[in-house]
mmCIF file of the C-alpha atoms, coordinates in Angstrom:
data_MODEL
# 
_entry.id   MODEL 
# 
loop_
_atom_site.group_PDB 
_atom_site.id 
_atom_site.type_symbol 
_atom_site.label_atom_id 
_atom_site.label_alt_id 
_atom_site.label_comp_id 
_atom_site.label_asym_id 
_atom_site.label_entity_id 
_atom_site.label_seq_id 
_atom_site.pdbx_PDB_ins_code 
_atom_site.Cartn_x 
_atom_site.Cartn_y 
_atom_site.Cartn_z 
_atom_site.occupancy 
_atom_site.B_iso_or_equiv 
_atom_site.pdbx_formal_charge 
_atom_site.auth_seq_id 
_atom_site.auth_comp_id 
_atom_site.auth_asym_id 
_atom_site.auth_atom_id 
_atom_site.pdbx_PDB_model_num 
ATOM 1   C CA . MET A 1 1   ? 13.275 -121.085 -15.783 1.00 0.00 ? 1   MET A CA 1 
ATOM 2   C CA . GLU A 1 2   ? 10.887 -118.260 -16.609 1.00 0.00 ? 2   GLU A CA 1 
ATOM 3   C CA . ASP A 1 3   ? 10.955 -116.465 -19.935 1.00 0.00 ? 3   ASP A CA 1 
ATOM 4   C CA . GLY A 1 4   ? 13.366 -113.544 -19.775 1.00 0.00 ? 4   GLY A CA 1 
ATOM 5   C CA . THR A 1 5   ? 15.326 -114.962 -16.822 1.00 0.00 ? 5   THR A CA 1 
ATOM 6   C CA . LEU A 1 6   ? 19.064 -115.094 -17.384 1.00 0.00 ? 6   LEU A CA 1 
ATOM 7   C CA . MET A 1 7   ? 20.942 -118.297 -16.592 1.00 0.00 ? 7   MET A CA 1 
ATOM 8   C CA . SER A 1 8   ? 23.507 -116.276 -14.625 1.00 0.00 ? 8   SER A CA 1 
ATOM 9   C CA . HIS A 1 9   ? 24.250 -112.613 -14.208 1.00 0.00 ? 9   HIS A CA 1 
ATOM 10  C CA . SER A 1 10  ? 27.012 -112.863 -16.801 1.00 0.00 ? 10  SER A CA 1 
ATOM 11  C CA . TYR A 1 11  ? 25.160 -115.116 -19.261 1.00 0.00 ? 11  TYR A CA 1 
ATOM 12  C CA . CYS A 1 12  ? 25.010 -113.604 -22.748 1.00 0.00 ? 12  CYS A CA 1 
ATOM 13  C CA . PRO A 1 13  ? 22.222 -115.208 -24.776 1.00 0.00 ? 13  PRO A CA 1 
ATOM 14  C CA . ASP A 1 14  ? 23.319 -113.562 -28.033 1.00 0.00 ? 14  ASP A CA 1 
ATOM 15  C CA . THR A 1 15  ? 26.699 -115.308 -28.063 1.00 0.00 ? 15  THR A CA 1 
ATOM 16  C CA . VAL A 1 16  ? 25.281 -118.497 -29.569 1.00 0.00 ? 16  VAL A CA 1 
ATOM 17  C CA . ASP A 1 17  ? 23.993 -116.569 -32.608 1.00 0.00 ? 17  ASP A CA 1 
ATOM 18  C CA . TYR A 1 18  ? 27.022 -115.786 -34.761 1.00 0.00 ? 18  TYR A CA 1 
ATOM 19  C CA . THR A 1 19  ? 25.532 -112.804 -36.553 1.00 0.00 ? 19  THR A CA 1 
ATOM 20  C CA . ALA A 1 20  ? 26.868 -109.264 -36.622 1.00 0.00 ? 20  ALA A CA 1 
ATOM 21  C CA . LYS A 1 21  ? 26.417 -109.025 -32.857 1.00 0.00 ? 21  LYS A CA 1 
ATOM 22  C CA . GLN A 1 22  ? 28.505 -111.951 -31.688 1.00 0.00 ? 22  GLN A CA 1 
ATOM 23  C CA . TRP A 1 23  ? 28.758 -110.874 -28.085 1.00 0.00 ? 23  TRP A CA 1 
ATOM 24  C CA . ASP A 1 24  ? 26.672 -108.852 -25.751 1.00 0.00 ? 24  ASP A CA 1 
ATOM 25  C CA . SER A 1 25  ? 27.828 -105.278 -25.226 1.00 0.00 ? 25  SER A CA 1 
ATOM 26  C CA . ARG A 1 26  ? 26.890 -105.298 -21.546 1.00 0.00 ? 26  ARG A CA 1 
ATOM 27  C CA . GLU A 1 27  ? 29.854 -104.843 -19.275 1.00 0.00 ? 27  GLU A CA 1 
ATOM 28  C CA . ASP A 1 28  ? 28.979 -107.943 -17.228 1.00 0.00 ? 28  ASP A CA 1 
ATOM 29  C CA . CYS A 1 29  ? 29.010 -110.232 -20.277 1.00 0.00 ? 29  CYS A CA 1 
ATOM 30  C CA . GLU A 1 30  ? 31.612 -112.934 -19.709 1.00 0.00 ? 30  GLU A CA 1 
ATOM 31  C CA . VAL A 1 31  ? 32.427 -113.278 -23.416 1.00 0.00 ? 31  VAL A CA 1 
ATOM 32  C CA . ARG A 1 32  ? 33.078 -109.539 -23.648 1.00 0.00 ? 32  ARG A CA 1 
ATOM 33  C CA . GLN A 1 33  ? 35.294 -109.672 -20.553 1.00 0.00 ? 33  GLN A CA 1 
ATOM 34  C CA . ILE A 1 34  ? 37.355 -112.509 -21.992 1.00 0.00 ? 34  ILE A CA 1 
ATOM 35  C CA . LEU A 1 35  ? 37.708 -110.784 -25.358 1.00 0.00 ? 35  LEU A CA 1 
ATOM 36  C CA . ASP A 1 36  ? 38.735 -107.546 -23.646 1.00 0.00 ? 36  ASP A CA 1 
ATOM 37  C CA . ARG A 1 37  ? 41.420 -109.459 -21.761 1.00 0.00 ? 37  ARG A CA 1 
ATOM 38  C CA . ILE A 1 38  ? 42.905 -111.504 -24.581 1.00 0.00 ? 38  ILE A CA 1 
ATOM 39  C CA . ALA A 1 39  ? 42.737 -108.699 -27.156 1.00 0.00 ? 39  ALA A CA 1 
ATOM 40  C CA . ASP A 1 40  ? 44.781 -106.391 -24.924 1.00 0.00 ? 40  ASP A CA 1 
ATOM 41  C CA . LYS A 1 41  ? 48.125 -105.583 -26.559 1.00 0.00 ? 41  LYS A CA 1 
ATOM 42  C CA . TRP A 1 42  ? 50.207 -106.732 -23.581 1.00 0.00 ? 42  TRP A CA 1 
ATOM 43  C CA . SER A 1 43  ? 48.336 -110.040 -23.390 1.00 0.00 ? 43  SER A CA 1 
ATOM 44  C CA . LEU A 1 44  ? 48.790 -110.663 -27.111 1.00 0.00 ? 44  LEU A CA 1 
ATOM 45  C CA . LEU A 1 45  ? 52.515 -109.955 -26.892 1.00 0.00 ? 45  LEU A CA 1 
ATOM 46  C CA . ALA A 1 46  ? 52.993 -112.128 -23.794 1.00 0.00 ? 46  ALA A CA 1 
ATOM 47  C CA . ILE A 1 47  ? 51.114 -115.031 -25.381 1.00 0.00 ? 47  ILE A CA 1 
ATOM 48  C CA . ALA A 1 48  ? 53.115 -114.696 -28.599 1.00 0.00 ? 48  ALA A CA 1 
ATOM 49  C CA . LEU A 1 49  ? 56.425 -114.676 -26.711 1.00 0.00 ? 49  LEU A CA 1 
ATOM 50  C CA . LEU A 1 50  ? 55.493 -117.660 -24.563 1.00 0.00 ? 50  LEU A CA 1 
ATOM 51  C CA . ALA A 1 51  ? 54.498 -119.775 -27.567 1.00 0.00 ? 51  ALA A CA 1 
ATOM 52  C CA . GLY A 1 52  ? 56.552 -122.929 -27.415 1.00 0.00 ? 52  GLY A CA 1 
ATOM 53  C CA . ARG A 1 53  ? 58.880 -121.820 -24.629 1.00 0.00 ? 53  ARG A CA 1 
ATOM 54  C CA . THR A 1 54  ? 59.122 -120.916 -20.970 1.00 0.00 ? 54  THR A CA 1 
ATOM 55  C CA . MET A 1 55  ? 60.348 -117.471 -19.973 1.00 0.00 ? 55  MET A CA 1 
ATOM 56  C CA . ARG A 1 56  ? 61.247 -115.625 -16.802 1.00 0.00 ? 56  ARG A CA 1 
ATOM 57  C CA . PHE A 1 57  ? 59.574 -112.353 -15.897 1.00 0.00 ? 57  PHE A CA 1 
ATOM 58  C CA . THR A 1 58  ? 62.671 -110.284 -16.694 1.00 0.00 ? 58  THR A CA 1 
ATOM 59  C CA . GLU A 1 59  ? 62.981 -111.936 -20.113 1.00 0.00 ? 59  GLU A CA 1 
ATOM 60  C CA . LEU A 1 60  ? 59.381 -111.077 -20.914 1.00 0.00 ? 60  LEU A CA 1 
ATOM 61  C CA . GLN A 1 61  ? 59.823 -107.505 -19.724 1.00 0.00 ? 61  GLN A CA 1 
ATOM 62  C CA . ARG A 1 62  ? 62.955 -107.090 -21.819 1.00 0.00 ? 62  ARG A CA 1 
ATOM 63  C CA . GLU A 1 63  ? 61.210 -108.447 -24.935 1.00 0.00 ? 63  GLU A CA 1 
ATOM 64  C CA . ILE A 1 64  ? 57.979 -106.432 -24.592 1.00 0.00 ? 64  ILE A CA 1 
ATOM 65  C CA . ASP A 1 65  ? 58.983 -102.906 -25.481 1.00 0.00 ? 65  ASP A CA 1 
ATOM 66  C CA . GLY A 1 66  ? 57.216 -100.269 -23.398 1.00 0.00 ? 66  GLY A CA 1 
ATOM 67  C CA . VAL A 1 67  ? 55.549 -102.489 -20.796 1.00 0.00 ? 67  VAL A CA 1 
ATOM 68  C CA . SER A 1 68  ? 55.989 -101.438 -17.173 1.00 0.00 ? 68  SER A CA 1 
ATOM 69  C CA . GLN A 1 69  ? 56.753 -103.944 -14.441 1.00 0.00 ? 69  GLN A CA 1 
ATOM 70  C CA . ARG A 1 70  ? 53.346 -103.267 -12.892 1.00 0.00 ? 70  ARG A CA 1 
ATOM 71  C CA . MET A 1 71  ? 51.463 -103.762 -16.170 1.00 0.00 ? 71  MET A CA 1 
ATOM 72  C CA . LEU A 1 72  ? 53.325 -106.963 -17.028 1.00 0.00 ? 72  LEU A CA 1 
ATOM 73  C CA . THR A 1 73  ? 52.647 -108.319 -13.531 1.00 0.00 ? 73  THR A CA 1 
ATOM 74  C CA . ARG A 1 74  ? 48.930 -107.538 -13.874 1.00 0.00 ? 74  ARG A CA 1 
ATOM 75  C CA . THR A 1 75  ? 48.785 -109.013 -17.377 1.00 0.00 ? 75  THR A CA 1 
ATOM 76  C CA . LEU A 1 76  ? 50.467 -112.258 -16.336 1.00 0.00 ? 76  LEU A CA 1 
ATOM 77  C CA . ARG A 1 77  ? 48.238 -112.584 -13.265 1.00 0.00 ? 77  ARG A CA 1 
ATOM 78  C CA . HIS A 1 78  ? 45.117 -112.144 -15.399 1.00 0.00 ? 78  HIS A CA 1 
ATOM 79  C CA . LEU A 1 79  ? 46.356 -114.677 -17.951 1.00 0.00 ? 79  LEU A CA 1 
ATOM 80  C CA . GLU A 1 80  ? 47.175 -117.103 -15.153 1.00 0.00 ? 80  GLU A CA 1 
ATOM 81  C CA . ARG A 1 81  ? 43.730 -116.607 -13.596 1.00 0.00 ? 81  ARG A CA 1 
ATOM 82  C CA . ASP A 1 82  ? 42.112 -117.284 -16.976 1.00 0.00 ? 82  ASP A CA 1 
ATOM 83  C CA . GLY A 1 83  ? 44.069 -120.535 -17.312 1.00 0.00 ? 83  GLY A CA 1 
ATOM 84  C CA . LEU A 1 84  ? 46.168 -119.356 -20.248 1.00 0.00 ? 84  LEU A CA 1 
ATOM 85  C CA . VAL A 1 85  ? 49.540 -119.065 -18.497 1.00 0.00 ? 85  VAL A CA 1 
ATOM 86  C CA . ARG A 1 86  ? 51.163 -121.299 -15.902 1.00 0.00 ? 86  ARG A CA 1 
ATOM 87  C CA . ARG A 1 87  ? 53.399 -119.676 -13.290 1.00 0.00 ? 87  ARG A CA 1 
ATOM 88  C CA . THR A 1 88  ? 56.024 -121.901 -11.690 1.00 0.00 ? 88  THR A CA 1 
ATOM 89  C CA . VAL A 1 89  ? 57.956 -120.754 -8.625  1.00 0.00 ? 89  VAL A CA 1 
ATOM 90  C CA . HIS A 1 90  ? 61.218 -122.627 -8.078  1.00 0.00 ? 90  HIS A CA 1 
ATOM 91  C CA . PRO A 1 91  ? 62.376 -122.971 -4.439  1.00 0.00 ? 91  PRO A CA 1 
ATOM 92  C CA . VAL A 1 92  ? 65.786 -121.380 -4.869  1.00 0.00 ? 92  VAL A CA 1 
ATOM 93  C CA . VAL A 1 93  ? 67.428 -118.221 -3.561  1.00 0.00 ? 93  VAL A CA 1 
ATOM 94  C CA . PRO A 1 94  ? 66.799 -115.792 -5.088  1.00 0.00 ? 94  PRO A CA 1 
ATOM 95  C CA . PRO A 1 95  ? 63.369 -117.109 -6.134  1.00 0.00 ? 95  PRO A CA 1 
ATOM 96  C CA . ARG A 1 96  ? 63.036 -118.051 -9.789  1.00 0.00 ? 96  ARG A CA 1 
ATOM 97  C CA . VAL A 1 97  ? 59.653 -117.761 -11.462 1.00 0.00 ? 97  VAL A CA 1 
ATOM 98  C CA . ASP A 1 98  ? 58.928 -119.154 -14.915 1.00 0.00 ? 98  ASP A CA 1 
ATOM 99  C CA . TYR A 1 99  ? 55.931 -118.510 -17.140 1.00 0.00 ? 99  TYR A CA 1 
ATOM 100 C CA . ALA A 1 100 ? 54.641 -120.832 -19.849 1.00 0.00 ? 100 ALA A CA 1 
ATOM 101 C CA . LEU A 1 101 ? 51.477 -121.205 -21.882 1.00 0.00 ? 101 LEU A CA 1 
ATOM 102 C CA . THR A 1 102 ? 49.024 -123.853 -20.792 1.00 0.00 ? 102 THR A CA 1 
ATOM 103 C CA . ASP A 1 103 ? 47.393 -126.050 -23.441 1.00 0.00 ? 103 ASP A CA 1 
ATOM 104 C CA . LEU A 1 104 ? 44.502 -123.571 -23.459 1.00 0.00 ? 104 LEU A CA 1 
ATOM 105 C CA . GLY A 1 105 ? 46.929 -120.679 -23.977 1.00 0.00 ? 105 GLY A CA 1 
ATOM 106 C CA . GLY A 1 106 ? 48.629 -122.609 -26.770 1.00 0.00 ? 106 GLY A CA 1 
ATOM 107 C CA . SER A 1 107 ? 45.322 -123.067 -28.568 1.00 0.00 ? 107 SER A CA 1 
ATOM 108 C CA . LEU A 1 108 ? 44.712 -119.315 -28.267 1.00 0.00 ? 108 LEU A CA 1 
ATOM 109 C CA . HIS A 1 109 ? 48.146 -118.658 -29.738 1.00 0.00 ? 109 HIS A CA 1 
ATOM 110 C CA . GLU A 1 110 ? 47.120 -120.551 -32.876 1.00 0.00 ? 110 GLU A CA 1 
ATOM 111 C CA . THR A 1 111 ? 44.224 -118.115 -33.312 1.00 0.00 ? 111 THR A CA 1 
ATOM 112 C CA . ILE A 1 112 ? 46.446 -115.102 -32.631 1.00 0.00 ? 112 ILE A CA 1 
ATOM 113 C CA . GLN A 1 113 ? 48.944 -116.389 -35.201 1.00 0.00 ? 113 GLN A CA 1 
ATOM 114 C CA . ALA A 1 114 ? 46.166 -116.549 -37.794 1.00 0.00 ? 114 ALA A CA 1 
ATOM 115 C CA . LEU A 1 115 ? 45.342 -112.901 -37.063 1.00 0.00 ? 115 LEU A CA 1 
ATOM 116 C CA . VAL A 1 116 ? 49.012 -111.909 -37.388 1.00 0.00 ? 116 VAL A CA 1 
ATOM 117 C CA . THR A 1 117 ? 49.257 -113.794 -40.697 1.00 0.00 ? 117 THR A CA 1 
ATOM 118 C CA . TRP A 1 118 ? 46.131 -112.005 -41.984 1.00 0.00 ? 118 TRP A CA 1 
ATOM 119 C CA . THR A 1 119 ? 47.586 -108.653 -40.922 1.00 0.00 ? 119 THR A CA 1 
ATOM 120 C CA . GLU A 1 120 ? 50.912 -109.335 -42.649 1.00 0.00 ? 120 GLU A CA 1 
ATOM 121 C CA . THR A 1 121 ? 49.094 -110.436 -45.817 1.00 0.00 ? 121 THR A CA 1 
ATOM 122 C CA . HIS A 1 122 ? 46.888 -107.336 -45.946 1.00 0.00 ? 122 HIS A CA 1 
ATOM 123 C CA . GLN A 1 123 ? 49.146 -104.643 -44.493 1.00 0.00 ? 123 GLN A CA 1 
ATOM 124 C CA . GLY A 1 124 ? 49.770 -103.107 -47.931 1.00 0.00 ? 124 GLY A CA 1 
ATOM 125 C CA . GLU A 1 125 ? 46.046 -102.827 -48.627 1.00 0.00 ? 125 GLU A CA 1 
ATOM 126 C CA . ILE A 1 126 ? 45.443 -101.282 -45.224 1.00 0.00 ? 126 ILE A CA 1 
ATOM 127 C CA . ALA A 1 127 ? 48.274 -98.779  -45.715 1.00 0.00 ? 127 ALA A CA 1 
ATOM 128 C CA . ALA A 1 128 ? 46.832 -97.813  -49.111 1.00 0.00 ? 128 ALA A CA 1 
ATOM 129 C CA . ALA A 1 129 ? 43.339 -97.388  -47.633 1.00 0.00 ? 129 ALA A CA 1 
ATOM 130 C CA . ARG A 1 130 ? 44.759 -95.192  -44.875 1.00 0.00 ? 130 ARG A CA 1 
ATOM 131 C CA . THR A 1 131 ? 46.551 -93.023  -47.419 1.00 0.00 ? 131 THR A CA 1 
ATOM 132 C CA . VAL A 1 132 ? 43.373 -92.582  -49.464 1.00 0.00 ? 132 VAL A CA 1 
ATOM 133 C CA . TYR A 1 133 ? 41.388 -91.757  -46.344 1.00 0.00 ? 133 TYR A CA 1 
ATOM 134 C CA . ASP A 1 134 ? 44.001 -89.352  -44.950 1.00 0.00 ? 134 ASP A CA 1 
ATOM 135 C CA . THR A 1 135 ? 44.323 -87.562  -48.306 1.00 0.00 ? 135 THR A CA 1 
ATOM 136 C CA . ALA A 1 136 ? 40.545 -87.203  -48.619 1.00 0.00 ? 136 ALA A CA 1 
ATOM 137 C CA . SER A 1 137 ? 40.292 -86.102  -44.981 1.00 0.00 ? 137 SER A CA 1 
ATOM 138 C CA . ALA A 1 138 ? 42.974 -83.437  -45.459 1.00 0.00 ? 138 ALA A CA 1 
ATOM 139 C CA . ALA A 1 139 ? 41.128 -82.199  -48.547 1.00 0.00 ? 139 ALA A CA 1 
ATOM 140 C CA . GLY A 1 140 ? 37.916 -81.965  -46.511 1.00 0.00 ? 140 GLY A CA 1 
ATOM 141 C CA . SER A 1 141 ? 35.997 -84.585  -48.448 1.00 0.00 ? 141 SER A CA 1 
ATOM 142 C CA . VAL A 1 142 ? 35.836 -87.049  -45.571 1.00 0.00 ? 142 VAL A CA 1 
ATOM 143 C CA . ASN A 1 143 ? 34.114 -86.239  -42.324 1.00 0.00 ? 143 ASN A CA 1 
ATOM 144 C CA . PRO A 1 144 ? 35.670 -88.432  -39.663 1.00 0.00 ? 144 PRO A CA 1 
ATOM 145 C CA . ALA A 1 145 ? 33.255 -89.613  -37.005 1.00 0.00 ? 145 ALA A CA 1 
ATOM 146 C CA . PRO A 1 146 ? 33.135 -87.218  -34.053 1.00 0.00 ? 146 PRO A CA 1 
ATOM 147 C CA . ALA A 1 147 ? 35.060 -88.278  -30.980 1.00 0.00 ? 147 ALA A CA 1 
ATOM 148 C CA . THR A 1 148 ? 32.893 -89.753  -28.271 1.00 0.00 ? 148 THR A CA 1 
ATOM 149 C CA . SER A 1 149 ? 33.507 -89.235  -24.609 1.00 0.00 ? 149 SER A CA 1 
# 
């Protein structure tokens, strides 16, 4: 392979160097695409709910406050495509469909749980930092970054 030639169009050479830039910011970077998918709030909630148990679509929809049927369907399809969720259709009338985490999805849940634990541990510090920031911002001593379009 010639110098400067990518291994594939979605290959991200920077992902093996765990420095400040742990994934390529290009839209076609596979690592970025995966992170975008699993860090989505609906995906995180679905994975958390499916940890250790199988659920039907309506159960998931009832438990995930604010998710539309369309968005939950899309989320579950993406998670299934990525090998994180297993969809089982039972041959009964009316059709019954169950969702469960695969082993890969279960290993991701362990990582998500660590993030939730960190958040619970530090939520007081974060709330205090927000209060300090908001107070300083209201007093005009903090210049929030301009919104980007």
